[in-house]
N, C-alpha and C positions, 0 to 999 in steps of 0.2 A: 576948802579942800577942793582938789581938781576933779573933774567928772571921772577920769581914768581911775583915780584912787577909789572913789565912792563905788564904782562899777567893780573893782577888784575886791573890796571889802564885801560887797553883796554877793558875789560869787562864792567867796570863802565861807560866808555865813550859810549859804545854801548847802555847800558841801558838808559843813558841820551838822546842819539839820539832817541831812540824808544820812550821814555816818551815824549819828544818834539813833535814828529810827532802825537802821540796819543792825546796830548793836542790841537793841531792845527786842528786835524780832528773833535774833540769833539766841538770845538768853532765853527767851520764851521756849523756842524750839528745843534747846538743850535741856530745859527743865521737863518738857513733855516726853522726849524721846527715851529715856531711860526706862520709864515704866512700860513702854510698848516692847522694848528690847527684853526686858525681864519676863513679860507675858509670853512672848515668842520663845524664849529659852525653856520656860516652863512647859509650853505646849509641845515643843519639838524635841526636846533633849531628854525626856523621860522614856524609859524602856516600856513602861506600861502606861498607856494614855488613861487618865483618870476621868470619871464621869463628873459632870457638873453637880455640885450638891450645896452650894452656898452662893449668896448674893453679898458682895462687899460694898458699902456705900463709898463712892469716890467724891461726890459733891452733895451737899454743902460741906465746907471745910470744918464745920463745928462737929459733924458726925462721920468724918472721914475714918475709914477703916472698921466701921461697926459691921459685924458679921451676922448674917441671917441664914439659917439653915433652910435648905429646900428639901422638905419631905414630899408627901404625896401632892399637896396643893397648898398654894399660897395666894391670898388675894392682898393686893396693895391698894391703899387709899387712905383718905382722911377719916372715914367712918370708924367708929369704935369696934365694930364687928369684924374689921378686917384682920388677917393674921399679922400683916405688916402694916401698921398705922404710921403715916408720915405726916408731919406737920408742914405742909406745903400748900399755899394758897392756890397754886396752879394746878394741884392734883384734884381729881374728882373724889366724891365720897367713896365710890367703888370704881376704881380706875382700871386696874389690869389683874390678871390671873395668870399664874404660872402653875403648871401641873404636869405629871408624869403619865405617859401613855406608852406602853410597850417599850419600856426601857429608854424612851426619849423624853427629854424635858422640853416642854412647849410653852409658849406665851401667847396670850390673846388679850386684846383691848376690849374692855367691857362698856363700850360706848361713851368713853370719856369726853369731855368738852375739848381738851387741849391735845389729846391724842397720847399714844404710847409709841415710843421710838426704839427701835433695835439698830444699834450701829448707824444712828443718824438717819435711819429710813422709817417712815411711819408704818406702823403695824396695822395692816387692814385685814389680815386673816390669821389663823393660827400658824405660828411659825416655830420651827425647831430651834433650840439654843444650843450653843456650844462653849466650850472654855473660851474665856477672853471676851466673849460678847459684852457689849455695854447696852444698858437699858435705861432710858430715860423716862420717868414719870414725873409730870410737871417739870420742876427745876432741879429735882432729885436724880442723880446719875448712879447707878448700881453697876458692877462688874460680875460676870458669872465666873465663879472660881470653883476649885475642887476642894 
């Protein structure tokens, strides 16, 4: 084979690889985007905004959609004494607490080893929750819903 043909085939192969990665990223983006749009519609198209009163499991996939009611206080962790016990090796025994105070729903980390995250930001103080927020405890992700 001539060197020009080998160079042309190399360029074509690289273009196909870039096209493949572009298509994969686009498919992932399309798979993620509808849930964000639905959450946006739920939050902003209702005439009466609803208070958050439930946690919905988003990951792991085996528990996706599981609903947990948010009453006055909810502790999350691996310990049997937690109101929401999760089987997650990255979660501490007593990991986080969600509670109500003056009509607001708040979250705090309880000194966990790997931290609690709210919308991908580490929780260092008590923070107010709102509809659509995502909470990560270990490798488990919850969404705050009504």
